[in-house]
Each structure stands twice: as structure tokens, then as C-alpha cells.
C-alpha positions as CSV (number, residue, x, y, z in Angstrom):
1,M,113.7,73.4,131.0
2,A,113.9,74.5,127.3
3,T,116.9,76.2,125.8
4,T,116.7,79.9,126.7
5,R,119.3,81.0,124.2
6,Y,121.0,80.0,121.0
7,S,124.2,78.1,121.1
8,D,127.6,79.8,120.5
9,N,127.7,78.1,117.1
10,D,124.3,79.4,116.2
11,L,125.3,82.9,117.3
12,K,128.4,82.7,115.2
13,E,126.3,81.8,112.2
14,F,123.9,84.7,112.9
15,K,126.9,87.0,113.4
16,A,128.3,86.1,109.9
17,L,124.8,86.7,108.3
18,I,124.4,90.0,110.1
19,N,127.9,91.2,109.2
20,K,127.2,90.4,105.5
21,K,123.9,92.3,105.6
22,L,125.6,95.2,107.5
23,S,128.2,95.4,104.8
24,E,125.6,95.4,102.0
25,A,123.5,98.0,103.9
26,K,126.5,100.3,104.3
27,E,127.3,100.1,100.6
28,D,123.7,100.9,99.8
29,L,123.7,103.8,102.1
30,E,126.9,105.2,100.5
31,L,125.2,105.0,97.1
32,L,122.1,106.7,98.4
33,N,124.2,109.5,100.1
34,G,126.3,109.8,96.9
35,S,123.1,110.2,94.9
36,L,122.0,112.9,97.3
37,S,125.3,114.8,97.0
38,H,125.6,114.4,93.2
39,N,122.0,114.2,92.2
40,D,122.5,114.7,88.5
41,D,125.9,113.1,88.3
42,H,125.4,109.4,87.9
43,G,128.8,107.8,87.4
44,T,129.4,104.1,87.3
45,N,128.1,103.8,90.8
46,D,124.5,103.7,89.6
47,T,125.0,100.0,88.7
48,G,124.8,99.0,92.3
49,R,122.0,97.1,94.0
50,T,120.3,100.2,95.4
51,F,120.1,102.0,92.0
52,N,118.9,98.9,90.2
53,M,116.2,98.6,92.9
54,M,115.3,102.2,92.5
55,E,115.2,102.0,88.7
56,D,112.6,99.2,89.0
57,G,110.1,101.6,90.6
58,S,110.7,104.7,88.5
59,D,113.4,106.3,86.4
60,T,114.1,109.1,88.8
61,L,113.5,109.4,92.5
62,S,113.1,112.8,94.1
63,R,115.8,113.9,96.6
64,E,113.1,113.6,99.3
65,E,112.5,109.9,98.4
66,V,116.2,109.2,98.3
67,A,116.6,111.0,101.7
68,Q,113.8,108.8,103.1
69,L,115.5,105.6,101.7
70,A,118.8,106.7,103.2
71,A,117.1,107.4,106.6
72,R,115.5,103.9,106.5
73,Q,118.8,102.4,105.6
74,E,120.5,104.1,108.6
75,K,117.8,102.7,110.9
76,F,118.3,99.3,109.4
77,I,122.1,99.6,109.9
78,S,121.5,100.7,113.5
79,S,119.2,97.7,114.1
80,L,121.8,95.3,112.7
81,K,124.5,96.8,115.0
82,N,122.1,96.4,117.9
83,A,121.7,92.7,116.9
84,L,125.5,92.3,117.0
85,I,125.5,93.7,120.5
86,R,122.8,91.2,121.5
87,I,125.0,88.4,120.0
88,E,127.9,89.5,122.2
89,N,125.6,89.6,125.2
90,K,124.2,86.2,124.2
91,T,120.7,87.6,124.3
92,Y,120.3,87.4,120.5
93,G,117.2,85.7,119.3
94,I,115.2,86.0,122.5
95,C,111.8,87.6,122.0
96,R,111.7,90.8,124.1
97,S,107.9,90.2,124.7
98,T,107.6,86.5,125.5
99,G,111.2,85.7,126.5
100,K,111.1,82.6,124.2
101,L,113.5,81.9,121.3
102,I,112.6,83.5,118.0
103,Q,112.4,80.9,115.3
104,K,115.7,80.4,113.3
105,E,113.8,80.8,110.0
106,R,112.5,84.3,111.1
107,L,116.0,85.4,112.2
108,K,117.5,84.3,108.9
109,L,114.9,86.5,107.1
110,V,114.9,89.3,109.6
111,P,118.2,89.0,111.5
112,H,117.5,92.2,113.6
113,A,114.1,90.9,114.8
114,T,113.5,91.3,118.5
115,L,110.0,89.8,118.5
116,S,108.7,86.4,117.7
117,I,106.0,86.0,115.1
118,E,103.4,85.5,117.8
119,A,104.4,88.6,119.7
120,K,104.6,90.6,116.4
121,N,101.1,89.4,115.4
122,A,99.7,90.2,118.9
123,Q,100.9,93.8,118.4
124,S,98.8,94.5,115.3
């Protein structure tokens, strides 16, 4: 029978990747929330990744857009935390639709994925 879960070493690798992304996501969320609470007061914090990303799209984002970005970031953080729980349970990387292993390449790009590409495409 084929492997039904990733090895402990693989899980350790994924855990490190997720923790790194989680740390970055939390920093970005802090910047977004800081921007919401000090909308016109851009100190040195606006040199962070999030602000550079926002500057690319437009010079100023409305509070509503910043709030939406913050909400999306919170959802992303929650998804990453759930992925860490799946690692602890050793169920990480298993497609919740097919029960097969999600490809490593996909998990490296989308570490909180719970569906394989096949299952994801079948949804649309």
C-alpha cells in the first residue's frame, strides 16, 4: 500500500516552512492593524513588506481596503495554525477529499492546503 502520510522528517520541514510564513504573516498583520489605528501617521514601519506591496497597487489604500487585507491576513494565519495542528496529528498533507497525499510542490507553495490539485479542480 502507498504511503498514507508524510514522514516525520517531511513534517519537520513543513513545520519550519509554516512557522516562517506564520511569523511573516503576523508581522504583516501588525503593520496592517497599525495602519488602521494610525491611518495618517506613517512612521518608519511603512517600509515593511506589506506596505511595499500596497504601494505597488496605489499610493493610498482606503481604511476599508486595509481592513479587508487585515481580515484576509487573519484568515491566512488561522489556516497556517490549523496546518500546524495537522502536523502534530500527523494528518498534514492528506487531501480531505481524496485521502491521498497532496504533492510536496503544492504544499511548499500553499502550505495550508487541504485539497490536492485534482480535488481543487474538481470543485470549480
